[in-house]
Predicted model as a PDB file, atoms N, CA, C, CB and O in Angstrom, pLDDT in the B-factor column:
MODEL        1                                                                  
ATOM      1  N   UNK A   1     110.438  76.927 114.998  1.00 53.00           N  
ATOM      2  CA  UNK A   1     109.992  78.105 115.936  1.00 53.00           C  
ATOM      3  C   UNK A   1     108.860  79.551 114.583  1.00 53.00           C  
ATOM      4  CB  UNK A   1     112.072  78.964 116.799  1.00 53.00           C  
ATOM      5  O   UNK A   1     109.391  80.369 113.832  1.00 53.00           O  
ATOM      6  N   UNK A   2     107.760  79.385 114.723  1.00 67.00           N  
ATOM      7  CA  UNK A   2     106.814  79.706 114.298  1.00 67.00           C  
ATOM      8  C   UNK A   2     107.052  81.035 113.939  1.00 67.00           C  
ATOM      9  CB  UNK A   2     105.887  79.427 115.027  1.00 67.00           C  
ATOM     10  O   UNK A   2     107.798  81.656 114.695  1.00 67.00           O  
ATOM     11  N   UNK A   3     106.324  81.980 112.377  1.00 78.00           N  
ATOM     12  CA  UNK A   3     106.699  83.241 112.600  1.00 78.00           C  
ATOM     13  C   UNK A   3     105.516  83.782 112.641  1.00 78.00           C  
ATOM     14  CB  UNK A   3     107.592  83.828 111.718  1.00 78.00           C  
ATOM     15  O   UNK A   3     104.785  83.766 111.650  1.00 78.00           O  
ATOM     16  N   UNK A   4     105.182  84.304 113.721  1.00 89.00           N  
ATOM     17  CA  UNK A   4     103.957  85.071 113.552  1.00 89.00           C  
ATOM     18  C   UNK A   4     103.596  86.337 113.131  1.00 89.00           C  
ATOM     19  CB  UNK A   4     103.520  85.088 114.426  1.00 89.00           C  
ATOM     20  O   UNK A   4     104.203  87.341 113.505  1.00 89.00           O  
ATOM     21  N   UNK A   5     102.919  86.354 112.592  1.00 91.00           N  
ATOM     22  CA  UNK A   5     102.770  87.991 112.124  1.00 91.00           C  
ATOM     23  C   UNK A   5     100.992  88.757 112.612  1.00 91.00           C  
ATOM     24  CB  UNK A   5     102.971  87.979 109.963  1.00 91.00           C  
ATOM     25  O   UNK A   5      99.860  88.357 112.343  1.00 91.00           O  
ATOM     26  N   UNK A   6     101.231  89.355 113.005  1.00 93.00           N  
ATOM     27  CA  UNK A   6     100.469  90.250 113.600  1.00 93.00           C  
ATOM     28  C   UNK A   6     100.099  91.653 113.039  1.00 93.00           C  
ATOM     29  CB  UNK A   6     101.017  90.378 114.671  1.00 93.00           C  
ATOM     30  O   UNK A   6     100.959  92.313 112.455  1.00 93.00           O  
ATOM     31  N   UNK A   7      98.752  92.148 113.218  1.00 95.00           N  
ATOM     32  CA  UNK A   7      99.197  93.356 112.515  1.00 95.00           C  
ATOM     33  C   UNK A   7      97.340  94.170 113.022  1.00 95.00           C  
ATOM     34  CB  UNK A   7      99.764  92.974 110.322  1.00 95.00           C  
ATOM     35  O   UNK A   7      96.449  93.672 113.710  1.00 95.00           O  
ATOM     36  N   UNK A   8      97.383  95.133 112.519  1.00 95.00           N  
ATOM     37  CA  UNK A   8      95.905  96.149 112.705  1.00 95.00           C  
ATOM     38  C   UNK A   8      95.791  97.076 112.109  1.00 95.00           C  
ATOM     39  CB  UNK A   8      95.580  96.750 113.864  1.00 95.00           C  
ATOM     40  O   UNK A   8      96.459  98.046 112.465  1.00 95.00           O  
ATOM     41  N   UNK A   9      94.946  97.194 110.997  1.00 95.00           N  
ATOM     42  CA  UNK A   9      95.098  97.948 110.023  1.00 95.00           C  
ATOM     43  C   UNK A   9      93.650  98.703 110.094  1.00 95.00           C  
ATOM     44  CB  UNK A   9      95.508  97.152 108.728  1.00 95.00           C  
ATOM     45  O   UNK A   9      92.560  98.148 110.236  1.00 95.00           O  
ATOM     46  N   UNK A  10      93.930 100.256 109.946  1.00 96.00           N  
ATOM     47  CA  UNK A  10      92.817 101.561 110.362  1.00 96.00           C  
ATOM     48  C   UNK A  10      92.259 102.208 109.321  1.00 96.00           C  
ATOM     49  CB  UNK A  10      93.435 102.763 111.155  1.00 96.00           C  
ATOM     50  O   UNK A  10      92.866 103.166 108.843  1.00 96.00           O  
ATOM     51  N   UNK A  11      90.727 101.713 108.663  1.00 95.00           N  
ATOM     52  CA  UNK A  11      90.418 102.584 107.720  1.00 95.00           C  
ATOM     53  C   UNK A  11      89.275 103.378 108.076  1.00 95.00           C  
ATOM     54  CB  UNK A  11      90.243 101.957 106.554  1.00 95.00           C  
ATOM     55  O   UNK A  11      88.630 102.917 109.018  1.00 95.00           O  
ATOM     56  N   UNK A  12      88.737 104.743 107.438  1.00 95.00           N  
ATOM     57  CA  UNK A  12      87.660 105.467 107.454  1.00 95.00           C  
ATOM     58  C   UNK A  12      86.903 105.565 106.676  1.00 95.00           C  
ATOM     59  CB  UNK A  12      87.787 106.319 107.625  1.00 95.00           C  
ATOM     60  O   UNK A  12      87.254 106.161 105.658  1.00 95.00           O  
ATOM     61  N   UNK A  13      85.484 105.035 106.754  1.00 93.00           N  
ATOM     62  CA  UNK A  13      84.662 105.023 105.143  1.00 93.00           C  
ATOM     63  C   UNK A  13      85.588 103.863 104.385  1.00 93.00           C  
ATOM     64  CB  UNK A  13      84.778 106.874 104.075  1.00 93.00           C  
ATOM     65  O   UNK A  13      86.542 103.215 104.814  1.00 93.00           O  
ATOM     66  N   UNK A  14      84.962 103.859 103.158  1.00 92.00           N  
ATOM     67  CA  UNK A  14      85.283 102.984 102.523  1.00 92.00           C  
ATOM     68  C   UNK A  14      86.498 103.052 101.275  1.00 92.00           C  
ATOM     69  CB  UNK A  14      84.148 102.666 102.203  1.00 92.00           C  
ATOM     70  O   UNK A  14      86.914 102.069 100.663  1.00 92.00           O  
ATOM     71  N   UNK A  15      86.878 104.271 101.105  1.00 92.00           N  
ATOM     72  CA  UNK A  15      87.576 104.697 100.053  1.00 92.00           C  
ATOM     73  C   UNK A  15      89.412 104.018 100.887  1.00 92.00           C  
ATOM     74  CB  UNK A  15      87.190 106.772  99.737  1.00 92.00           C  
ATOM     75  O   UNK A  15      90.079 104.201 101.904  1.00 92.00           O  
ATOM     76  N   UNK A  16      89.444 103.529 100.109  1.00 91.00           N  
ATOM     77  CA  UNK A  16      91.412 102.801 100.282  1.00 91.00           C  
ATOM     78  C   UNK A  16      90.540 101.552 100.696  1.00 91.00           C  
ATOM     79  CB  UNK A  16      93.052 103.625 101.958  1.00 91.00           C  
ATOM     80  O   UNK A  16      91.510 100.844 100.970  1.00 91.00           O  
ATOM     81  N   UNK A  17      89.795 100.988 100.874  1.00 94.00           N  
ATOM     82  CA  UNK A  17      89.809  99.292 101.356  1.00 94.00           C  
ATOM     83  C   UNK A  17      89.866  98.072 100.559  1.00 94.00           C  
ATOM     84  CB  UNK A  17      88.656  98.965 102.014  1.00 94.00           C  
ATOM     85  O   UNK A  17      89.726  96.852 100.634  1.00 94.00           O  
ATOM     86  N   UNK A  18      90.191  99.182  99.625  1.00 95.00           N  
ATOM     87  CA  UNK A  18      91.287  97.813  98.697  1.00 95.00           C  
ATOM     88  C   UNK A  18      93.059  98.080  98.321  1.00 95.00           C  
ATOM     89  CB  UNK A  18      90.507  97.606  96.790  1.00 95.00           C  
ATOM     90  O   UNK A  18      93.812  97.393  97.631  1.00 95.00           O  
ATOM     91  N   UNK A  19      93.240  98.970  98.853  1.00 95.00           N  
ATOM     92  CA  UNK A  19      94.583  98.528  99.153  1.00 95.00           C  
ATOM     93  C   UNK A  19      95.177  98.173 100.068  1.00 95.00           C  
ATOM     94  CB  UNK A  19      95.198  99.081  98.954  1.00 95.00           C  
ATOM     95  O   UNK A  19      96.343  97.779 100.026  1.00 95.00           O  
ATOM     96  N   UNK A  20      93.960  98.309 101.796  1.00 95.00           N  
ATOM     97  CA  UNK A  20      93.880  97.826 102.868  1.00 95.00           C  
ATOM     98  C   UNK A  20      94.181  96.418 102.816  1.00 95.00           C  
ATOM     99  CB  UNK A  20      92.778  98.126 103.354  1.00 95.00           C  
ATOM    100  O   UNK A  20      95.061  95.839 103.452  1.00 95.00           O  
ATOM    101  N   UNK A  21      93.250  95.857 101.882  1.00 97.00           N  
ATOM    102  CA  UNK A  21      93.295  94.203 101.090  1.00 97.00           C  
ATOM    103  C   UNK A  21      94.396  93.882 100.369  1.00 97.00           C  
ATOM    104  CB  UNK A  21      92.178  93.926  99.977  1.00 97.00           C  
ATOM    105  O   UNK A  21      94.811  92.722 100.358  1.00 97.00           O  
ATOM    106  N   UNK A  22      94.907  94.720  99.785  1.00 97.00           N  
ATOM    107  CA  UNK A  22      96.513  94.278  99.010  1.00 97.00           C  
ATOM    108  C   UNK A  22      97.541  94.159 100.183  1.00 97.00           C  
ATOM    109  CB  UNK A  22      97.225  95.653  97.782  1.00 97.00           C  
ATOM    110  O   UNK A  22      98.404  93.289 100.300  1.00 97.00           O  
ATOM    111  N   UNK A  23      97.299  95.141 100.980  1.00 96.00           N  
ATOM    112  CA  UNK A  23      98.260  94.955 101.870  1.00 96.00           C  
ATOM    113  C   UNK A  23      98.585  93.999 102.857  1.00 96.00           C  
ATOM    114  CB  UNK A  23      98.242  95.750 102.342  1.00 96.00           C  
ATOM    115  O   UNK A  23      99.674  93.648 103.311  1.00 96.00           O  
ATOM    116  N   UNK A  24      97.118  93.551 103.164  1.00 96.00           N  
ATOM    117  CA  UNK A  24      97.551  91.917 104.050  1.00 96.00           C  
ATOM    118  C   UNK A  24      97.669  90.707 103.361  1.00 96.00           C  
ATOM    119  CB  UNK A  24      96.451  91.409 105.119  1.00 96.00           C  
ATOM    120  O   UNK A  24      98.067  89.635 103.818  1.00 96.00           O  
ATOM    121  N   UNK A  25      97.182  91.034 101.894  1.00 97.00           N  
ATOM    122  CA  UNK A  25      97.276  89.569 100.953  1.00 97.00           C  
ATOM    123  C   UNK A  25      99.323  89.355 100.307  1.00 97.00           C  
ATOM    124  CB  UNK A  25      95.789  89.941  99.031  1.00 97.00           C  
ATOM    125  O   UNK A  25      99.919  88.452  99.720  1.00 97.00           O  
ATOM    126  N   UNK A  26      99.754  90.785 100.873  1.00 96.00           N  
ATOM    127  CA  UNK A  26     100.898  90.770 100.785  1.00 96.00           C  
ATOM    128  C   UNK A  26     102.064  90.569 101.718  1.00 96.00           C  
ATOM    129  CB  UNK A  26     100.936  91.551 100.353  1.00 96.00           C  
ATOM    130  O   UNK A  26     103.212  90.198 101.476  1.00 96.00           O  
ATOM    131  N   UNK A  27     101.441  90.930 102.911  1.00 94.00           N  
ATOM    132  CA  UNK A  27     101.980  90.679 104.172  1.00 94.00           C  
ATOM    133  C   UNK A  27     101.880  89.527 104.361  1.00 94.00           C  
ATOM    134  CB  UNK A  27     101.521  91.293 105.161  1.00 94.00           C  
ATOM    135  O   UNK A  27     102.646  89.144 105.245  1.00 94.00           O  
ATOM    136  N   UNK A  28     101.121  88.575 103.824  1.00 94.00           N  
ATOM    137  CA  UNK A  28     101.233  87.692 104.114  1.00 94.00           C  
ATOM    138  C   UNK A  28     101.421  86.576 103.493  1.00 94.00           C  
ATOM    139  CB  UNK A  28     100.687  87.722 104.591  1.00 94.00           C  
ATOM    140  O   UNK A  28     101.209  85.410 103.826  1.00 94.00           O  
ATOM    141  N   UNK A  29     101.980  87.205 102.243  1.00 94.00           N  
ATOM    142  CA  UNK A  29     102.445  86.127 100.649  1.00 94.00           C  
ATOM    143  C   UNK A  29     101.306  85.041 100.274  1.00 94.00           C  
ATOM    144  CB  UNK A  29     104.098  84.942 100.957  1.00 94.00           C  
ATOM    145  O   UNK A  29     101.464  83.926  99.775  1.00 94.00           O  
ATOM    146  N   UNK A  30     100.291  85.595 100.602  1.00 94.00           N  
ATOM    147  CA  UNK A  30      99.111  84.914 100.422  1.00 94.00           C  
ATOM    148  C   UNK A  30      98.475  84.867  99.260  1.00 94.00           C  
ATOM    149  CB  UNK A  30      98.328  85.285 101.168  1.00 94.00           C  
ATOM    150  O   UNK A  30      97.264  84.684  99.383  1.00 94.00           O  
ATOM    151  N   UNK A  31      98.975  84.996  97.878  1.00 97.00           N  
ATOM    152  CA  UNK A  31      98.786  85.339  96.754  1.00 97.00           C  
ATOM    153  C   UNK A  31      98.032  83.634  95.789  1.00 97.00           C  
ATOM    154  CB  UNK A  31     100.395  86.068  96.299  1.00 97.00           C  
ATOM    155  O   UNK A  31      97.577  83.486  94.655  1.00 97.00           O  
ATOM    156  N   UNK A  32      98.225  82.726  96.878  1.00 96.00           N  
ATOM    157  CA  UNK A  32      97.670  81.645  96.014  1.00 96.00           C  
ATOM    158  C   UNK A  32      95.786  81.342  96.747  1.00 96.00           C  
ATOM    159  CB  UNK A  32      98.988  80.009  96.215  1.00 96.00           C  
ATOM    160  O   UNK A  32      94.985  80.516  96.307  1.00 96.00           O  
ATOM    161  N   UNK A  33      95.563  82.306  97.913  1.00 96.00           N  
ATOM    162  CA  UNK A  33      94.478  82.523  98.402  1.00 96.00           C  
ATOM    163  C   UNK A  33      93.747  84.097  97.981  1.00 96.00           C  
ATOM    164  CB  UNK A  33      94.759  82.270  99.809  1.00 96.00           C  
ATOM    165  O   UNK A  33      92.917  84.743  98.621  1.00 96.00           O  
ATOM    166  N   UNK A  34      94.204  84.316  97.066  1.00 97.00           N  
ATOM    167  CA  UNK A  34      94.232  86.188  96.645  1.00 97.00           C  
ATOM    168  C   UNK A  34      92.672  86.497  96.665  1.00 97.00           C  
ATOM    169  CB  UNK A  34      94.994  86.701  94.688  1.00 97.00           C  
ATOM    170  O   UNK A  34      92.273  87.592  97.063  1.00 97.00           O  
ATOM    171  N   UNK A  35      91.604  85.289  96.129  1.00 98.00           N  
ATOM    172  CA  UNK A  35      90.367  85.212  95.586  1.00 98.00           C  
ATOM    173  C   UNK A  35      89.463  85.438  96.843  1.00 98.00           C  
ATOM    174  CB  UNK A  35      90.139  83.853  94.801  1.00 98.00           C  
ATOM    175  O   UNK A  35      88.626  86.323  97.025  1.00 98.00           O  
ATOM    176  N   UNK A  36      89.877  84.326  97.736  1.00 97.00           N  
ATOM    177  CA  UNK A  36      89.379  84.377  99.339  1.00 97.00           C  
ATOM    178  C   UNK A  36      89.422  85.161  99.921  1.00 97.00           C  
ATOM    179  CB  UNK A  36      89.787  83.773 100.164  1.00 97.00           C  
ATOM    180  O   UNK A  36      88.434  85.624 100.492  1.00 97.00           O  
ATOM    181  N   UNK A  37      90.877  85.737 100.032  1.00 97.00           N  
ATOM    182  CA  UNK A  37      90.910  87.008 101.994  1.00 97.00           C  
ATOM    183  C   UNK A  37      90.434  87.718 100.975  1.00 97.00           C  
ATOM    184  CB  UNK A  37      92.751  87.869 103.293  1.00 97.00           C  
ATOM    185  O   UNK A  37      89.669  88.548 101.467  1.00 97.00           O  
ATOM    186  N   UNK A  38      90.491  87.883  99.403  1.00 97.00           N  
ATOM    187  CA  UNK A  38      89.813  90.064  99.253  1.00 97.00           C  
ATOM    188  C   UNK A  38      87.974  89.163  99.454  1.00 97.00           C  
ATOM    189  CB  UNK A  38      90.246  91.550  96.367  1.00 97.00           C  
ATOM    190  O   UNK A  38      87.402  89.348 100.528  1.00 97.00           O  
ATOM    191  N   UNK A  39      87.446  88.506  98.644  1.00 98.00           N  
ATOM    192  CA  UNK A  39      85.845  88.294  99.582  1.00 98.00           C  
ATOM    193  C   UNK A  39      85.688  88.231 100.973  1.00 98.00           C  
ATOM    194  CB  UNK A  39      85.157  86.996  99.323  1.00 98.00           C  
ATOM    195  O   UNK A  39      84.671  88.764 101.418  1.00 98.00           O  
ATOM    196  N   UNK A  40      86.383  87.755 101.683  1.00 97.00           N  
ATOM    197  CA  UNK A  40      86.245  87.936 103.170  1.00 97.00           C  
ATOM    198  C   UNK A  40      86.205  89.207 103.121  1.00 97.00           C  
ATOM    199  CB  UNK A  40      87.295  87.390 104.140  1.00 97.00           C  
ATOM    200  O   UNK A  40      85.205  89.923 103.072  1.00 97.00           O  
ATOM    201  N   UNK A  41      87.676  89.603 103.137  1.00 98.00           N  
ATOM    202  CA  UNK A  41      87.286  91.260 103.714  1.00 98.00           C  
ATOM    203  C   UNK A  41      86.644  92.307 103.197  1.00 98.00           C  
ATOM    204  CB  UNK A  41      88.264  91.968 103.939  1.00 98.00           C  
ATOM    205  O   UNK A  41      86.289  93.279 103.863  1.00 98.00           O  
ATOM    206  N   UNK A  42      86.365  92.090 101.358  1.00 97.00           N  
ATOM    207  CA  UNK A  42      85.678  92.936 100.760  1.00 97.00           C  
ATOM    208  C   UNK A  42      83.973  92.993 102.292  1.00 97.00           C  
ATOM    209  CB  UNK A  42      85.434  92.178  98.774  1.00 97.00           C  
ATOM    210  O   UNK A  42      83.351  93.676 103.105  1.00 97.00           O  
ATOM    211  N   UNK A  43      84.116  91.834 101.723  1.00 97.00           N  
ATOM    212  CA  UNK A  43      82.391  91.738 103.057  1.00 97.00           C  
ATOM    213  C   UNK A  43      82.464  91.843 104.213  1.00 97.00           C  
ATOM    214  CB  UNK A  43      81.518  90.408 103.290  1.00 97.00           C  
ATOM    215  O   UNK A  43      81.355  91.684 104.723  1.00 97.00           O  
ATOM    216  N   UNK A  44      83.447  92.090 105.112  1.00 97.00           N  
ATOM    217  CA  UNK A  44      83.699  91.936 106.241  1.00 97.00           C  
ATOM    218  C   UNK A  44      83.871  93.919 106.627  1.00 97.00           C  
ATOM    219  CB  UNK A  44      85.089  90.721 106.368  1.00 97.00           C  
ATOM    220  O   UNK A  44      83.315  94.609 107.482  1.00 97.00           O  
ATOM    221  N   UNK A  45      84.834  94.254 105.598  1.00 97.00           N  
ATOM    222  CA  UNK A  45      84.785  96.112 105.611  1.00 97.00           C  
ATOM    223  C   UNK A  45      83.652  96.333 105.436  1.00 97.00           C  
ATOM    224  CB  UNK A  45      85.560  97.062 104.493  1.00 97.00           C  
ATOM    225  O   UNK A  45      83.139  97.071 106.277  1.00 97.00           O  
ATOM    226  N   UNK A  46      82.985  95.950 104.593  1.00 96.00           N  
ATOM    227  CA  UNK A  46      81.744  97.083 103.983  1.00 96.00           C  
ATOM    228  C   UNK A  46      80.537  96.659 104.911  1.00 96.00           C  
ATOM    229  CB  UNK A  46      81.229  96.855 102.031  1.00 96.00           C  
ATOM    230  O   UNK A  46      79.903  97.662 105.238  1.00 96.00           O  
ATOM    231  N   UNK A  47      80.068  95.608 105.388  1.00 97.00           N  
ATOM    232  CA  UNK A  47      79.238  95.432 106.334  1.00 97.00           C  
ATOM    233  C   UNK A  47      79.796  96.063 107.787  1.00 97.00           C  
ATOM    234  CB  UNK A  47      78.960  93.981 106.333  1.00 97.00           C  
ATOM    235  O   UNK A  47      78.924  96.616 108.456  1.00 97.00           O  
ATOM    236  N   UNK A  48      81.130  96.042 108.341  1.00 96.00           N  
ATOM    237  CA  UNK A  48      81.488  97.085 108.929  1.00 96.00           C  
ATOM    238  C   UNK A  48      81.047  98.689 109.065  1.00 96.00           C  
ATOM    239  CB  UNK A  48      82.396  96.989 108.587  1.00 96.00           C  
ATOM    240  O   UNK A  48      80.489  99.503 109.801  1.00 96.00           O  
ATOM    241  N   UNK A  49      81.761  98.507 107.728  1.00 97.00           N  
ATOM    242  CA  UNK A  49      81.001 100.396 107.598  1.00 97.00           C  
ATOM    243  C   UNK A  49      79.402 100.809 107.282  1.00 97.00           C  
ATOM    244  CB  UNK A  49      81.751 101.264 106.117  1.00 97.00           C  
ATOM    245  O   UNK A  49      79.019 101.938 107.586  1.00 97.00           O  
ATOM    246  N   UNK A  50      78.587  99.949 106.727  1.00 97.00           N  
ATOM    247  CA  UNK A  50      77.211 100.021 106.479  1.00 97.00           C  
ATOM    248  C   UNK A  50      76.481  99.493 107.744  1.00 97.00           C  
ATOM    249  CB  UNK A  50      76.846  99.229 105.201  1.00 97.00           C  
ATOM    250  O   UNK A  50      75.671 100.303 108.194  1.00 97.00           O  
ATOM    251  N   UNK A  51      76.573  98.423 108.360  1.00 96.00           N  
ATOM    252  CA  UNK A  51      75.989  98.494 109.190  1.00 96.00           C  
ATOM    253  C   UNK A  51      76.632  98.985 110.996  1.00 96.00           C  
ATOM    254  CB  UNK A  51      75.474  97.342 108.880  1.00 96.00           C  
ATOM    255  O   UNK A  51      75.993  99.258 112.012  1.00 96.00           O  
ATOM    256  N   UNK A  52      78.023  98.924 110.754  1.00 95.00           N  
ATOM    257  CA  UNK A  52      78.273  98.936 112.598  1.00 95.00           C  
ATOM    258  C   UNK A  52      78.473 100.294 112.327  1.00 95.00           C  
ATOM    259  CB  UNK A  52      79.769  97.954 113.594  1.00 95.00           C  
ATOM    260  O   UNK A  52      78.307 100.825 113.425  1.00 95.00           O  
ATOM    261  N   UNK A  53      78.831 101.509 111.197  1.00 96.00           N  
ATOM    262  CA  UNK A  53      79.093 102.475 111.514  1.00 96.00           C  
ATOM    263  C   UNK A  53      78.235 103.334 110.772  1.00 96.00           C  
ATOM    264  CB  UNK A  53      80.281 102.606 111.481  1.00 96.00           C  
ATOM    265  O   UNK A  53      78.381 104.532 110.533  1.00 96.00           O  
ATOM    266  N   UNK A  54      77.296 102.538 110.431  1.00 97.00           N  
ATOM    267  CA  UNK A  54      76.168 103.050 109.779  1.00 97.00           C  
ATOM    268  C   UNK A  54      76.581 104.348 108.770  1.00 97.00           C  
ATOM    269  CB  UNK A  54      75.112 103.459 110.930  1.00 97.00           C  
ATOM    270  O   UNK A  54      76.161 105.504 108.791  1.00 97.00           O  
ATOM    271  N   UNK A  55      77.401 103.812 108.032  1.00 96.00           N  
ATOM    272  CA  UNK A  55      78.124 104.563 106.824  1.00 96.00           C  
ATOM    273  C   UNK A  55      78.787 106.061 107.156  1.00 96.00           C  
ATOM    274  CB  UNK A  55      76.977 104.787 105.618  1.00 96.00           C  
ATOM    275  O   UNK A  55      78.988 107.052 106.453  1.00 96.00           O  
ATOM    276  N   UNK A  56      79.013 105.776 108.457  1.00 96.00           N  
ATOM    277  CA  UNK A  56      79.808 107.499 109.084  1.00 96.00           C  
ATOM    278  C   UNK A  56      81.100 106.524 108.484  1.00 96.00           C  
ATOM    279  CB  UNK A  56      79.807 108.254 111.513  1.00 96.00           C  
ATOM    280  O   UNK A  56      81.556 105.385 108.574  1.00 96.00           O  
ATOM    281  N   UNK A  57      81.408 108.226 107.608  1.00 95.00           N  
ATOM    282  CA  UNK A  57      82.895 107.874 107.391  1.00 95.00           C  
ATOM    283  C   UNK A  57      83.995 108.293 108.209  1.00 95.00           C  
ATOM    284  CB  UNK A  57      83.260 108.296 106.236  1.00 95.00           C  
ATOM    285  O   UNK A  57      85.192 108.109 107.986  1.00 95.00           O  
ATOM    286  N   UNK A  58      83.441 108.899 109.217  1.00 96.00           N  
ATOM    287  CA  UNK A  58      84.216 109.722 110.105  1.00 96.00           C  
ATOM    288  C   UNK A  58      84.155 108.804 111.124  1.00 96.00           C  
ATOM    289  CB  UNK A  58      83.725 111.178 110.443  1.00 96.00           C  
ATOM    290  O   UNK A  58      84.045 109.421 112.184  1.00 96.00           O  
ATOM    291  N   UNK A  59      84.180 107.294 111.343  1.00 97.00           N  
ATOM    292  CA  UNK A  59      84.148 106.812 112.491  1.00 97.00           C  
ATOM    293  C   UNK A  59      85.165 105.682 111.503  1.00 97.00           C  
ATOM    294  CB  UNK A  59      82.547 106.487 113.370  1.00 97.00           C  
ATOM    295  O   UNK A  59      85.091 105.312 110.331  1.00 97.00           O  
ATOM    296  N   UNK A  60      86.147 105.366 112.680  1.00 97.00           N  
ATOM    297  CA  UNK A  60      87.000 103.409 112.402  1.00 97.00           C  
ATOM    298  C   UNK A  60      86.624 102.644 112.087  1.00 97.00           C  
ATOM    299  CB  UNK A  60      87.451 102.494 113.225  1.00 97.00           C  
ATOM    300  O   UNK A  60      85.607 101.978 112.284  1.00 97.00           O  
ATOM    301  N   UNK A  61      87.408 102.623 111.536  1.00 97.00           N  
ATOM    302  CA  UNK A  61      86.783 100.795 111.055  1.00 97.00           C  
ATOM    303  C   UNK A  61      88.171  99.778 111.747  1.00 97.00           C  
ATOM    304  CB  UNK A  61      86.697 100.443 108.559  1.00 97.00           C  
ATOM    305  O   UNK A  61      89.169 100.319 111.270  1.00 97.00           O  
ATOM    306  N   UNK A  62      88.611  98.667 112.569  1.00 96.00           N  
ATOM    307  CA  UNK A  62      90.080  98.357 112.709  1.00 96.00           C  
ATOM    308  C   UNK A  62      90.481  96.785 111.827  1.00 96.00           C  
ATOM    309  CB  UNK A  62      90.408  98.242 114.539  1.00 96.00           C  
ATOM    310  O   UNK A  62      89.723  95.846 112.075  1.00 96.00           O  
ATOM    311  N   UNK A  63      91.094  96.650 111.301  1.00 97.00           N  
ATOM    312  CA  UNK A  63      91.024  94.764 110.718  1.00 97.00           C  
ATOM    313  C   UNK A  63      92.476  94.828 111.589  1.00 97.00           C  
ATOM    314  CB  UNK A  63      91.134  94.115 108.323  1.00 97.00           C  
ATOM    315  O   UNK A  63      93.400  95.641 111.601  1.00 97.00           O  
ATOM    316  N   UNK A  64      92.179  93.407 112.398  1.00 97.00           N  
ATOM    317  CA  UNK A  64      92.831  93.112 113.456  1.00 97.00           C  
ATOM    318  C   UNK A  64      93.312  91.683 112.524  1.00 97.00           C  
ATOM    319  CB  UNK A  64      91.899  93.068 115.020  1.00 97.00           C  
ATOM    320  O   UNK A  64      92.497  90.867 112.094  1.00 97.00           O  
ATOM    321  N   UNK A  65      94.721  91.596 112.341  1.00 97.00           N  
ATOM    322  CA  UNK A  65      94.563  89.755 112.057  1.00 97.00           C  
ATOM    323  C   UNK A  65      95.696  89.559 111.841  1.00 97.00           C  
ATOM    324  CB  UNK A  65      93.660  89.022 110.778  1.00 97.00           C  
ATOM    325  O   UNK A  65      96.450  90.263 111.168  1.00 97.00           O  
ATOM    326  N   UNK A  66      96.066  88.020 112.706  1.00 95.00           N  
ATOM    327  CA  UNK A  66      97.328  87.097 112.787  1.00 95.00           C  
ATOM    328  C   UNK A  66      97.355  85.625 112.285  1.00 95.00           C  
ATOM    329  CB  UNK A  66      97.691  86.998 114.174  1.00 95.00           C  
ATOM    330  O   UNK A  66      96.518  84.741 112.466  1.00 95.00           O  
ATOM    331  N   UNK A  67      98.433  85.594 111.663  1.00 94.00           N  
ATOM    332  CA  UNK A  67      99.260  83.959 111.499  1.00 94.00           C  
ATOM    333  C   UNK A  67      99.918  83.605 111.920  1.00 94.00           C  
ATOM    334  CB  UNK A  67      99.809  83.487 110.721  1.00 94.00           C  
ATOM    335  O   UNK A  67     100.793  84.391 112.283  1.00 94.00           O  
ATOM    336  N   UNK A  68     100.063  82.393 112.190  1.00 92.00           N  
ATOM    337  CA  UNK A  68     100.723  81.519 112.885  1.00 92.00           C  
ATOM    338  C   UNK A  68     101.570  80.344 111.500  1.00 92.00           C  
ATOM    339  CB  UNK A  68      99.459  80.783 114.049  1.00 92.00           C  
ATOM    340  O   UNK A  68     102.053  79.244 111.771  1.00 92.00           O  
ATOM    341  N   UNK A  69     101.554  80.752 110.578  1.00 88.00           N  
ATOM    342  CA  UNK A  69     102.084  79.524 109.662  1.00 88.00           C  
ATOM    343  C   UNK A  69     100.950  78.460 109.447  1.00 88.00           C  
ATOM    344  CB  UNK A  69     103.413  78.729 110.400  1.00 88.00           C  
ATOM    345  O   UNK A  69     101.134  77.442 108.780  1.00 88.00           O  
ATOM    346  N   UNK A  70     100.125  78.675 109.874  1.00 90.00           N  
ATOM    347  CA  UNK A  70      98.985  77.546 109.706  1.00 90.00           C  
ATOM    348  C   UNK A  70      97.637  78.324 110.009  1.00 90.00           C  
ATOM    349  CB  UNK A  70      99.190  76.151 110.851  1.00 90.00           C  
ATOM    350  O   UNK A  70      96.803  77.755 109.305  1.00 90.00           O  
ATOM    351  N   UNK A  71      97.115  79.172 110.591  1.00 93.00           N  
ATOM    352  CA  UNK A  71      96.284  79.393 111.223  1.00 93.00           C  
ATOM    353  C   UNK A  71      95.877  81.112 110.797  1.00 93.00           C  
ATOM    354  CB  UNK A  71      96.720  78.946 112.592  1.00 93.00           C  
ATOM    355  O   UNK A  71      96.505  81.938 111.459  1.00 93.00           O  
ATOM    356  N   UNK A  72      94.891  81.675 109.761  1.00 94.00           N  
ATOM    357  CA  UNK A  72      94.731  83.457 110.076  1.00 94.00           C  
ATOM    358  C   UNK A  72      93.434  83.408 110.808  1.00 94.00           C  
ATOM    359  CB  UNK A  72      94.572  84.665 108.508  1.00 94.00           C  
ATOM    360  O   UNK A  72      92.426  82.702 110.806  1.00 94.00           O  
ATOM    361  N   UNK A  73      94.001  84.729 111.598  1.00 95.00           N  
ATOM    362  CA  UNK A  73      92.513  84.905 111.740  1.00 95.00           C  
ATOM    363  C   UNK A  73      91.978  86.301 111.414  1.00 95.00           C  
ATOM    364  CB  UNK A  73      92.106  84.577 113.152  1.00 95.00           C  
ATOM    365  O   UNK A  73      92.840  87.165 111.578  1.00 95.00           O  
ATOM    366  N   UNK A  74      90.830  86.744 111.012  1.00 95.00           N  
ATOM    367  CA  UNK A  74      90.755  88.317 110.852  1.00 95.00           C  
ATOM    368  C   UNK A  74      89.780  88.419 111.877  1.00 95.00           C  
ATOM    369  CB  UNK A  74      90.289  89.020 109.317  1.00 95.00           C  
ATOM    370  O   UNK A  74      89.328  89.520 112.191  1.00 95.00           O  
TER     371      UNK A  74                                                      
ENDMDL                                                                          
END                                                                             
């Protein structure tokens, strides 16, 4: 049986995005892929803030992820 990990995190602005990334890595116990996940999520969150939200810190940025033991989706 697979242990499916699913979560949704929300942040406003970019303050604290590093904490969000750290919490994802910790929840997934994905320390072997720390650099890769940090790079992917940093780019995604910063682009969402700048381009999606026009740098408006009052608009939410939602991060959805799930991991089925083999595949990780953001």
